[in-house]
N, C-alpha and C positions, 0 to 999 in steps of 0.2 A: 696763294693764299691759302691762309693755314685751318687747318681742317682740326680740330679739336675731336680728339678719342672719348667716348659716352664713356662714363666710370656706371658699373654695375656696382651696388654694395651688396655683398653675397652674407648671409644670414650668419652670422659669429656665435656658433654654438660652441660652449665652454666644451674645451678639451678634457678628455677622461687620462686622468695621470699611471703613467706604470706603476706598478708598485715597485715602491723604494726602500724595502727591504729584504734584497735578495742571499745577503748574507740568511736573513731568519729562514727563507725560505728553501735554502740547500739543506741547512738544519734538520728544517721539518719533514723533507723528506727522507734525507737519511733514518732520523730519529723516528718515523712512522713505517721504515722498511724492516730496521730493528725488530719494533714491537709487534710487528705482521708475522716478521717470519722467524724470531727467534727471541720469545718475551722474555728472557731472563737477564738479570734480576727482575723476577715481573713488579714488583710494589715501583722500584727506579726507574723500568722504563712505561710503565704507566704513566707515574707521576711528573716523567718529562713531557711526554706526549699530553698530556692534559694539558700542561701549561704552556703551550706553544699559542692557542688563540687569545690567551688571556694578555699577553706579554707581548703580542705581535697588537692587537689591540690597542694597547697603553703606548706604545713606540710608534707606532705610526701616526698616533694621535696627540702627541707633545705639540704638535705645531697646529692642533686640530682645523684638519685637512678637509675636505669635502666628502663624502661617503664613495662618493665613485672613485676616490685614490685605492678603493681595494679592489677594485673591477678592473682589469683591463679589455680594451674591443678592438680590434681588429673587422677592418673590410677587404673581406676575401670574396671576389666574382658575386660583388653584391647580397652578398649574402658574411650579418655580423658575426663576428666569434666571441664567445663572453667567458674571459678567466679569469677565476676568483682567487683571488691571494692564497695561495697553497699554505698557509701557517694557521689559516679557518679551515680550508674547504678538507685537506688531507686527515690531520688530527680528528676531526669526527667520524668520516668516513669508515679510518681504520679503528677506532675502538667501538662503534657501533658492532662493525664486524665480529671485532674480537671477544668483545664480552658477551655476546649472544651467541658464540661457539664454547667458551668456559663457563661461562657459568647461565644454570636455568632460574628465571622468577617463579614466583608463585601468584603472582597478581599484576596482571598489565596497569591495571588502572592507579594502583601502587604508584608504581614509576609516573604514569602521567601524571598524577598531583603531584607530587615531589619535583619533578622536571619541569615542570611547569614554574615553578618558584625560581629554579636556575633558569631559565628562558627568561624571565621576568629579568633576573639581575644583570645577566651577561647584554641583552637591551638597553638597561641605565647605564651598564660601559659604555659602549655603543655612543648613546644620546652623549654621555658626558664628555668625549674622544673626539667624536666626528659631529661636523656639519651633516646638514640636510641637504640632500641633492638637487642642482637649482632646476627651479620650474622650468627653463628653456632648453635642459637637457633632454631630446628625444627619447634616449636611453632610460629615463627617468625609472619606469616600472619594473622594466627587467633586471636594472639595479637595487631597487629595496627588494625584491623576490629572492634573485643569488644569495644578497649577503646574509638577510633574515631568513631564508630557506636552510641555508647551511650553517648558520646559527644554534637554529630551534635545533636538526638534527645534532651537532654536538651538546647541547644545553641536558637532551634527553640522554645520548647516549652516556656520558661524562656523571651524570646523575646515577645511573645504575652500576655504572664501574667503581665509583667512589662507596657505595654501598654493599661492593661485594669484596673487593681489592681491602680495603681499609677494616672492612670488618674481624673483630677481633672477641667477637660473643662467642659463649659455649656451645654448640653446634647438638642439637638432639640426632641423633644415628640409632637410622631404622636400617633390617635388613630386608631384604629382596634378592630372590632367586633373578638369576638372567635364562630369556627363555627363546632370546633370539642375537642376532648381529648384523651388521647391515651398513655399506659405506656411501655415502653422498657424495659425490664428484663433478663441482666447479670447472669454472673456466679457468680459475685462480687457485683454488683450494681447495682441498677433501676433508669430511668431515665422520668422524669414527661415532656411531653409534652403540651402544648396549642395550637391548631391549629387554626391562624389567615388570616383572609381576606385581599389581598392584601392592602399594606401601604406604602406612600411614593413613592420611587424610585421600591420597589418592586411591581412589577405587578401579581405575582402567590400568589396561598395562602400559607402557610409556618409554619413548625413546629419549635415553640422554648421551649425551655427546661427551668424547671420551679423551684421554691422548692418543696417538699412535700404539706406544709400548703397552697400555693399558687393555687396549683395546687385542691386543697379539695375546698378551698374556692372561687373558680371561675365556673362561671355556663355558660354553653354551651347558649350564644345569649347575653352573657356578655358583654361589650365594655371595653378593656382596654389601656395605656398609655404604649408604647415602647417609651424607652428613646435610642436618636440615639446620638453619642460620635465621636469625630474625632480621639480620641486616643493619648496618650503621646508619642508615636511614630509614630504618623500619619497613622496609621493604623484600619481606621475605622471600630464600635463595637457597639452592641447594646443589651438590654434587658429590659422587659417585671417588669414593677417598681412592 
């Protein structure tokens, strides 16, 4: 007697495609390490890191794949692990931290306003090069959150960086006395601050980050010059000469 085996049809969810641009991811990691630890020449290093997400989105989207192709998902011990393409994730985070260390901004609202325009433009590029995530994909919400969230970080950080790095306006120079010095140590980076007395429209004493050499060469009680600039995108910023 022949017994027929019952066949059970398992749900066939779309597989998440692993990152196709491995070579670009390695380049992204290398350039980000360069810009993080030794950003010289600054404009060139910044420009290269800045271009990575746009180049990656365009190259990855040549065949207009599903948006899920930007995120690899693996299941380890019943726990999903998400990994966004490095050419999107790393540049945004590195640019954000680097420019916040190197430049002091005058108004957060100005960054928010101009950065939102950049964010919308990136979303348009994303929409033009990639299809939406399939409705049947059980990880749809997290994929959207991961991709769009990191693009938002990159957009606002890149906007502020472009505003400062490529600003060739004439600075207004203010003199201020150094009243204290401090060091902030993080897990991966140490930031050096000079605390200066009130200057210009700044009515309170404030800490301004400086390079290690500048920190060591400047004594408490010494007068420093603060360059105040309008910014390429009209976001005022300043730094100690």
